[in-house]
C-alpha positions in Angstrom: 170.1 92.0 133.3 172.5 89.0 133.7 171.6 87.0 130.4 173.9 83.9 131.0 171.6 83.5 134.0 169.5 80.3 132.7 168.9 77.2 135.4 167.0 74.6 134.5 163.4 74.8 135.8 162.2 72.2 138.3 166.1 71.2 139.2 167.7 71.8 142.3 170.7 73.8 142.2 173.3 74.3 145.2 174.3 77.8 145.0 176.2 78.4 148.2 177.1 75.8 151.3 173.6 74.9 153.1 171.6 76.8 150.1 169.7 75.3 147.2 167.6 76.9 144.5 164.7 75.5 142.6 163.6 77.9 139.4 159.7 77.4 139.3 158.4 76.8 135.7 157.1 80.5 135.2 159.1 82.6 133.1 157.2 85.8 131.7 158.0 89.3 130.7 157.2 89.7 134.9 159.3 87.1 136.1 162.2 86.4 133.5 163.3 82.9 134.0 161.0 82.7 136.5 160.5 82.4 140.1 163.4 81.4 142.6 162.3 78.8 145.5 165.0 78.6 148.3 166.1 75.6 150.3 167.7 76.5 153.4 169.6 73.7 155.1 169.6 70.1 154.9 167.9 67.5 156.9 165.3 70.2 158.4 164.8 72.4 155.7 163.4 76.3 155.4 161.5 76.9 152.2 161.5 80.7 151.2 159.0 81.6 148.3 157.2 78.5 147.1 156.5 80.1 144.1 153.3 79.6 142.0 150.5 77.1 142.3 151.8 74.6 139.7 151.8 71.2 140.4 154.8 70.5 138.6 157.0 73.1 140.6 155.7 71.3 144.0 156.6 67.8 142.6 159.9 69.3 142.1 160.7 70.6 145.4 159.3 67.7 146.7 161.7 65.7 144.8 164.2 67.8 146.1 163.1 67.5 149.6 163.0 63.5 149.5 164.0 62.2 152.7 163.9 65.5 154.4 161.6 67.6 156.7 160.4 71.3 156.3 160.7 73.0 159.6 159.3 76.5 158.0 158.0 77.8 154.9 158.7 81.8 154.7 156.7 84.1 152.0 158.7 87.5 151.0 155.1 89.0 149.8 152.0 87.6 148.2 152.2 88.1 144.9 150.8 85.1 142.6 154.5 84.1 141.5 155.5 84.0 145.2 153.3 82.7 147.5 150.4 80.3 146.6 152.1 77.4 146.5 152.6 77.8 150.7 149.3 76.7 151.5 149.7 73.2 149.7 153.4 72.9 150.6 152.7 73.5 154.1 149.7 70.6 153.7 152.2 68.0 152.6 154.8 69.0 154.6 153.4 69.8 158.0 155.4 73.3 158.2 153.5 76.4 158.8 153.8 79.4 156.5 155.6 82.4 158.1 154.9 86.1 156.5 154.3 89.7 157.5 150.8 89.5 156.8 148.1 88.9 154.3 148.0 90.9 150.8 146.5 94.2 152.3 148.8 94.4 155.1 151.2 96.9 155.3 150.2 99.5 153.2 151.5 103.0 153.5 149.0 105.6 154.8 149.3 107.5 151.3 147.8 103.9 149.5 145.5 103.4 152.0 143.8 107.0 151.7 144.3 106.4 147.7 141.7 103.3 148.2 139.7 105.0 150.8 139.2 108.0 148.4 137.5 105.6 146.0 140.5 104.2 143.5 140.1 100.5 142.5 143.2 100.0 140.4 146.2 98.2 141.1 145.8 94.6 142.1 147.9 92.9 139.4 149.1 89.7 140.5 147.9 89.2 143.9 147.6 86.5 146.2 144.3 87.4 147.6 143.9 84.2 149.2 147.3 84.3 151.1 146.7 83.8 154.7 149.8 82.8 156.9 149.9 80.6 159.9 152.6 82.8 161.8 152.9 86.7 161.6 156.3 88.4 161.7 157.4 92.1 161.9 160.4 94.1 161.3 163.0 92.8 163.5 161.7 89.7 164.3 163.9 86.4 164.2 162.8 83.4 162.9 165.0 80.7 164.1 165.6 78.0 161.6 168.1 74.7 161.9 170.0 76.7 159.0 170.6 79.7 161.0 168.5 82.7 162.1 166.4 84.9 159.6 165.9 88.3 160.5 163.1 90.2 159.3 163.3 93.4 157.2 160.3 95.0 156.5 160.6 96.3 153.1 157.5 97.5 151.4 157.3 99.3 148.1 156.9 96.5 145.7 154.1 95.4 148.0 152.9 96.3 151.4 153.6 93.1 153.1 157.2 92.6 151.3 159.9 91.4 153.6 163.1 90.6 153.2 165.6 88.2 155.0 168.7 88.4 156.4 170.7 85.4 156.8 174.5 85.6 157.6 176.4 88.0 155.6 173.5 87.2 152.9 170.0 88.9 152.3 167.1 87.3 150.6 165.7 90.1 148.7 162.5 88.9 147.0 161.1 91.6 144.5 162.5 94.6 145.8 166.3 94.0 144.3 166.1 91.6 141.9 169.1 90.1 139.7 167.1 91.2 135.9 165.4 94.5 136.3 163.6 97.0 138.3 160.3 96.2 140.2 156.9 97.1 139.4 155.1 99.4 141.7 151.8 99.4 141.4 149.7 101.6 143.5 148.1 100.9 146.0 150.2 97.5 146.5 153.2 98.8 145.8 154.6 102.9 146.8 157.6 104.7 145.6 158.2 106.4 148.9 158.4 103.1 150.6 160.3 101.3 147.8 163.4 104.1 148.2 163.2 103.7 151.9 163.2 100.1 151.8 166.4 100.4 149.2 167.9 102.7 151.2 167.1 99.8 154.5 168.5 96.9 153.1 171.8 98.5 151.3 172.4 99.6 155.0 172.7 96.0 155.7 176.2 95.7 154.4 175.4 92.5 152.8 178.0 90.2 150.7 175.3 88.9 148.3 171.2 89.2 147.6 169.5 86.1 146.9 166.6 87.5 144.7 163.0 86.5 143.9 163.9 86.6 140.4 167.5 86.1 138.4 170.9 85.5 139.3 172.4 86.4 143.0 173.5 90.1 143.2 177.1 89.9 144.3 177.7 93.9 144.6 174.3 94.9 146.4 175.3 98.5 147.1 176.2 98.9 143.4 172.9 97.4 142.4 170.5 99.4 144.6 172.3 102.4 143.9 171.7 102.0 140.4 168.4 101.1 141.3 167.7 104.2 143.4 169.0 106.6 141.0 167.0 105.1 138.3 163.7 105.9 140.0 164.7 109.4 140.4 165.8 109.7 137.1 162.2 108.4 136.2 161.0 110.9 138.7 162.6 113.7 136.7 161.5 112.4 133.2 157.9 112.8 134.8 158.6 116.4 136.1 160.3 117.2 132.3 157.0 115.4 130.3 154.5 117.8 132.5 155.3 121.1 130.3 151.8 120.4 129.3 149.1 118.6 131.3 149.3 114.7 130.8 147.3 111.9 131.7 149.1 108.5 132.5 149.1 106.8 129.2 150.5 109.8 127.4 153.3 110.0 129.9 154.2 106.5 129.5 154.6 107.0 126.2 156.6 110.3 126.2 158.7 108.5 128.9 159.2 104.9 128.0 160.9 105.5 124.6 163.3 103.0 125.6 160.9 100.0 126.2 158.6 97.9 123.8 155.1 99.4 123.7 153.7 96.1 124.4 155.3 96.7 127.9 153.9 100.1 128.3 150.8 99.3 130.4 153.3 97.6 132.9 155.3 100.7 132.8 152.2 102.8 133.2 151.8 101.4 137.0 155.1 102.5 137.6 154.3 106.4 135.9 151.2 106.2 137.9 153.3 105.5 141.5 155.7 108.3 140.4 152.6 110.9 139.9 150.9 109.7 143.5 154.3 110.6 145.0 154.5 113.9 143.4 150.9 114.9 144.1 151.6 114.3 147.9 155.1 116.3 148.1 152.6 119.2 146.5 154.8 119.1 142.8 152.1 117.9 140.7 148.5 118.3 140.9 145.7 116.2 139.4 142.0 116.8 138.0 139.6 115.9 138.4 141.0 113.3 140.9 144.0 111.3 141.6 143.7 108.3 139.2 145.3 107.2 135.7 143.0 108.9 133.8 143.5 112.4 135.4 145.2 115.0 133.6 148.2 116.0 135.7 150.0 119.1 135.6 152.9 120.8 137.5 152.0 123.0 140.6 
């Protein structure tokens, strides 16, 4: 975590040639200092991740954009801290909203099967009202006045999550953040997808990542390697803690001894995501069904 990252909310800050960042006023244990909204270009501007539906943040963006036009509004994923302001900003500026799809788009087969089997959990912080004007797919190019944005479909944190390649940089949304690991909460998140998406972004060989939260990541390969290693370590801890059958709550308490108990409900979502993957791999069983309240055991 970069504790030195503490920009002032609502102030447009130039962070690279042709790129400004405006921090939303939504700090929390899940968002750290707040959501990074990016303004790409000058004169004709592309807005990436407008942020929460907050009048103060909208006013800050419109002030930063005074005298300029908005050509595109692009959303990396539809969580409530990233996408809700898109509709209002689009109405104010006349721009269209570009994204992979609505809140249910891009879910893995495993997660669709989990929901079909009756699982009704998850859904934390999801913007169910999100409805983009333009849909993009992996490999598509969004031609903006400030240069092309190549779309990388990167599910894992959320099924409709995308990253955007711009020159030698990648806008990494919440897949790779500048302060912590990402929440992976089924059925919106999928550990297998998350690891594959991390590897996909690493293979881009970008010089810098501009994340949804936190400071720019200036050593992408090292950061992504750490994220993958961290998830694999947690996976090993889950398996080790299943020396006796346990439910998600008990596993979380046994594994997350380095995390404040107040954050255990969040950590439990990541534990359940690990268990879904382990059950699918045939390494763990669940009784009576695959749910957080089940008793999990090694196979």
